[in-house]
C-alpha positions as CSV (number, residue, x, y, z in Angstrom):
1,X,-253.3,37.4,-147.0
2,X,-254.3,41.0,-146.4
3,X,-251.3,43.3,-146.1
4,X,-251.0,46.9,-144.9
5,X,-247.9,48.5,-146.6
6,X,-246.9,51.7,-145.0
7,X,-244.5,53.3,-147.4
8,X,-244.1,57.0,-148.4
9,X,-242.2,56.1,-151.6
10,X,-245.0,55.6,-154.2
11,X,-242.6,54.0,-156.8
12,X,-241.7,51.3,-154.1
13,X,-245.4,50.8,-153.4
14,X,-246.3,50.4,-157.1
15,X,-243.5,48.0,-157.6
16,X,-244.5,45.8,-154.6
17,X,-248.1,46.0,-155.7
18,X,-247.3,44.0,-158.8
19,X,-245.5,41.3,-156.7
20,X,-248.4,41.2,-154.1
21,X,-250.9,40.8,-157.0
22,X,-248.9,37.9,-158.4
23,X,-249.1,36.2,-155.0
24,X,-252.8,36.8,-154.9
25,X,-252.6,38.9,-151.8
26,X,-254.8,42.0,-151.0
27,X,-252.9,45.1,-150.1
28,X,-253.7,48.5,-148.8
29,X,-251.2,51.4,-148.9
30,X,-250.6,54.1,-146.5
31,X,-248.2,56.9,-147.4
32,X,-247.6,58.7,-144.1
33,X,-247.7,57.9,-140.5
34,X,-251.0,59.5,-139.7
35,X,-252.8,57.8,-142.5
36,X,-251.2,54.5,-141.5
37,X,-252.5,54.6,-138.0
38,X,-256.0,55.5,-139.3
39,X,-256.1,52.7,-141.8
40,X,-254.9,50.2,-139.3
41,X,-257.5,51.3,-136.8
42,X,-260.3,50.8,-139.4
43,X,-259.8,47.0,-139.1
44,X,-257.3,46.2,-136.3
45,X,-257.9,42.4,-136.5
46,X,-258.1,42.1,-140.2
47,X,-254.4,42.5,-141.2
48,X,-252.2,39.4,-141.7
49,X,-249.0,41.4,-142.1
50,X,-247.9,44.9,-141.8
51,X,-244.8,46.3,-143.6
52,X,-243.7,49.6,-142.0
53,X,-241.2,52.1,-143.4
54,X,-239.1,53.7,-140.7
55,X,-238.9,57.1,-142.4
56,X,-242.3,58.5,-142.7
57,X,-243.8,62.0,-142.9
58,X,-246.4,62.9,-140.2
59,X,-245.4,60.2,-137.7
60,X,-242.2,58.2,-138.1
61,X,-242.2,54.4,-138.1
62,X,-241.2,54.1,-134.5
63,X,-244.3,56.0,-133.4
64,X,-246.5,54.1,-135.7
65,X,-245.3,50.8,-134.5
66,X,-245.8,52.0,-130.9
67,X,-249.4,53.0,-131.6
68,X,-250.1,49.8,-133.5
69,X,-248.8,47.7,-130.6
70,X,-251.0,49.6,-128.1
71,X,-254.0,48.2,-130.1
72,X,-252.6,44.8,-131.2
73,X,-249.8,42.9,-129.5
74,X,-249.8,40.0,-132.2
75,X,-250.2,41.5,-135.7
76,X,-246.9,40.6,-137.4
77,X,-244.8,43.8,-138.3
78,X,-241.8,43.9,-140.7
79,X,-240.0,47.1,-140.6
80,X,-238.4,48.6,-143.7
81,X,-235.5,50.9,-143.1
82,X,-232.9,52.7,-145.2
83,X,-230.9,53.3,-142.2
84,X,-227.8,51.2,-141.6
85,X,-227.5,52.0,-137.9
86,X,-227.5,49.0,-135.6
87,X,-229.3,51.1,-133.0
88,X,-232.2,52.0,-135.4
89,X,-232.8,48.4,-136.3
90,X,-232.6,47.2,-132.7
91,X,-234.9,50.0,-131.6
92,X,-237.3,49.0,-134.2
93,X,-237.5,45.5,-132.9
94,X,-237.8,46.8,-129.3
95,X,-240.8,48.9,-130.4
96,X,-242.6,45.7,-131.5
97,X,-241.4,44.9,-135.0
98,X,-241.0,41.1,-135.6
99,X,-238.4,41.5,-138.5
100,X,-236.8,44.1,-140.5
101,X,-235.6,44.5,-144.0
102,X,-232.9,47.1,-145.0
103,X,-233.4,49.3,-148.1
104,X,-232.8,48.9,-150.9
105,X,-234.2,45.4,-150.9
106,X,-235.2,42.9,-153.5
107,X,-239.0,42.4,-153.8
108,X,-238.3,38.7,-153.8
109,X,-236.6,39.0,-150.5
110,X,-239.4,40.9,-149.0
111,X,-242.0,38.4,-150.2
112,X,-239.9,35.6,-148.7
113,X,-239.7,37.3,-145.3
114,X,-243.5,37.9,-145.4
115,X,-244.1,34.2,-146.2
116,X,-241.8,33.0,-143.5
117,X,-243.3,35.3,-140.8
118,X,-246.9,34.3,-141.9
119,X,-246.1,30.7,-142.0
120,X,-244.8,30.8,-138.4
121,X,-247.9,32.5,-137.2
122,X,-250.1,30.0,-139.1
123,X,-248.4,27.0,-137.8
124,X,-248.7,28.4,-134.2
125,X,-252.4,29.0,-134.6
126,X,-253.2,25.9,-136.5
127,X,-252.0,23.2,-134.2
128,X,-254.6,20.9,-132.7
129,X,-255.2,20.6,-129.1
130,X,-257.5,18.6,-126.8
131,X,-260.0,20.6,-124.8
132,X,-259.2,19.1,-121.4
133,X,-257.1,21.0,-118.9
134,X,-254.2,18.6,-118.9
135,X,-253.7,19.1,-122.7
136,X,-254.4,22.8,-122.8
137,X,-250.7,23.7,-122.7
138,X,-248.1,22.7,-125.4
139,X,-245.1,23.3,-123.1
140,X,-245.0,22.7,-119.4
141,X,-242.0,22.9,-117.1
142,X,-241.9,23.0,-113.3
143,X,-242.8,26.7,-113.5
144,X,-243.9,27.6,-117.1
145,X,-247.1,26.8,-118.9
146,X,-247.4,27.8,-122.5
147,X,-250.3,27.3,-125.0
148,X,-249.9,27.7,-128.7
149,X,-253.6,27.7,-129.2
150,X,-254.2,30.8,-127.2
151,X,-250.6,32.2,-127.6
152,X,-250.3,32.6,-123.7
153,X,-247.6,31.9,-121.4
154,X,-247.7,31.7,-117.6
155,X,-244.8,31.7,-115.1
156,X,-245.9,30.2,-111.7
157,X,-249.5,31.0,-112.7
158,X,-248.8,34.6,-113.6
159,X,-249.3,35.5,-117.3
160,X,-246.4,36.9,-119.2
161,X,-248.3,39.7,-121.0
162,X,-248.0,41.4,-124.3
163,X,-245.8,38.8,-126.0
164,X,-245.3,39.5,-129.7
165,X,-245.5,36.6,-132.1
166,X,-241.7,36.3,-132.3
167,X,-241.2,36.6,-128.5
168,X,-243.8,33.9,-127.9
169,X,-242.1,31.6,-130.5
170,X,-238.7,32.3,-129.0
171,X,-239.8,31.5,-125.5
172,X,-241.5,28.3,-126.7
173,X,-238.4,27.2,-128.6
174,X,-236.2,27.7,-125.6
175,X,-238.6,26.2,-123.1
176,X,-239.3,23.1,-125.1
177,X,-235.8,21.9,-124.2
178,X,-234.9,23.3,-120.8
179,X,-231.2,23.9,-120.1
180,X,-230.3,23.1,-123.7
181,X,-228.1,26.0,-125.0
182,X,-229.2,27.4,-128.4
183,X,-226.7,29.4,-130.5
184,X,-228.1,32.6,-132.1
185,X,-227.7,30.9,-135.5
186,X,-229.9,28.0,-134.3
187,X,-232.6,30.4,-132.9
188,X,-232.6,32.4,-136.2
189,X,-233.3,29.1,-138.1
190,X,-235.8,27.7,-135.7
191,X,-237.8,30.9,-134.9
192,X,-237.3,33.0,-138.0
193,X,-237.4,30.1,-140.4
194,X,-234.8,31.4,-142.8
195,X,-231.1,32.5,-143.0
196,X,-230.1,35.8,-141.6
197,X,-226.6,35.6,-143.0
198,X,-224.9,36.3,-139.7
199,X,-227.1,39.1,-138.6
200,X,-227.7,38.0,-135.0
201,X,-228.7,41.5,-133.5
202,X,-232.4,40.5,-134.0
203,X,-232.1,37.6,-131.5
204,X,-230.5,39.8,-128.9
205,X,-233.1,42.5,-129.3
206,X,-235.9,40.0,-128.9
207,X,-234.2,38.2,-125.9
208,X,-233.9,41.7,-124.2
209,X,-237.6,42.5,-124.6
210,X,-238.7,39.0,-123.6
211,X,-236.6,39.2,-120.4
212,X,-238.2,42.5,-119.5
213,X,-241.7,41.0,-119.8
214,X,-240.7,37.9,-117.8
215,X,-239.3,40.0,-115.1
216,X,-242.6,41.7,-114.5
217,X,-244.0,38.4,-113.2
218,X,-241.2,36.5,-111.7
219,X,-237.5,35.4,-111.7
220,X,-235.5,35.5,-114.9
221,X,-235.5,32.2,-116.7
222,X,-233.8,33.1,-119.9
223,X,-230.0,32.6,-119.3
224,X,-227.1,33.8,-121.3
225,X,-224.4,31.2,-122.0
226,X,-221.4,33.5,-122.8
227,X,-219.9,32.9,-126.1
228,X,-222.5,30.5,-127.1
229,X,-226.1,31.7,-126.9
230,X,-229.2,31.3,-124.7
231,X,-231.0,28.7,-122.7
232,X,-234.3,28.4,-120.7
233,X,-233.7,27.3,-117.1
234,X,-236.2,27.6,-114.3
235,X,-234.4,25.3,-111.9
236,X,-233.2,28.1,-109.7
237,X,-236.7,29.4,-108.9
238,X,-237.3,27.0,-106.0
239,X,-233.9,27.8,-104.5
240,X,-234.8,31.5,-104.7
241,X,-238.2,30.8,-103.0
242,X,-236.4,28.7,-100.3
243,X,-234.1,31.6,-99.5
244,X,-236.9,34.0,-99.3
245,X,-238.9,31.8,-96.9
246,X,-235.8,31.2,-94.8
247,X,-235.3,35.0,-94.6
248,X,-238.9,35.6,-93.6
249,X,-238.6,32.9,-90.9
250,X,-235.6,34.7,-89.4
């Protein structure tokens, strides 16, 4: 893997460099926000993972994440933050990060998170598909078509744009089993591929962003089941259309 580690603490960078070398990964370091954006833009499609410190000189991590996402919607980002505030962590996820690790962290923990996130992306990109139109989509419902090969999702023919890797995986997981209710713990295990030890805020943050993108193209199909979790349900779309047509006829 080729990793861009954006971290202003050089002792942390030096420590992680040894672990990355042990894994056989290539790593490039950036020590402030401006340098980070410049190095990313040198090869926007060449990075397998980006680790991004929240507290940076020049531009903070939030701004860096925003500028990276303006160029690439899919490059996986793990945000590193010394802040304990729930709002900071949720905001980081909303800015486009796929995961976060709170400082101080164990290098082994960060390595595990990187492997888990990369594995999910590789599995999604590596699935075999037939070339004919009928098999172009992995998931189809009455209103949704989703392709793991192209990482695209369409609701009634309209593309749900700018899905991050985790948002895409989350939508696929829910839509694969329409109307089945998934708890936050189940989604953490299925989508993030590791234990989050009760930290369910990341699911809520990703659901919020996913819903915002869905609502740009059509009715909301991600439903909250209070006290339990979330489900995919597009069965009400026809009812809404019928009501609209009746209103127009009147």
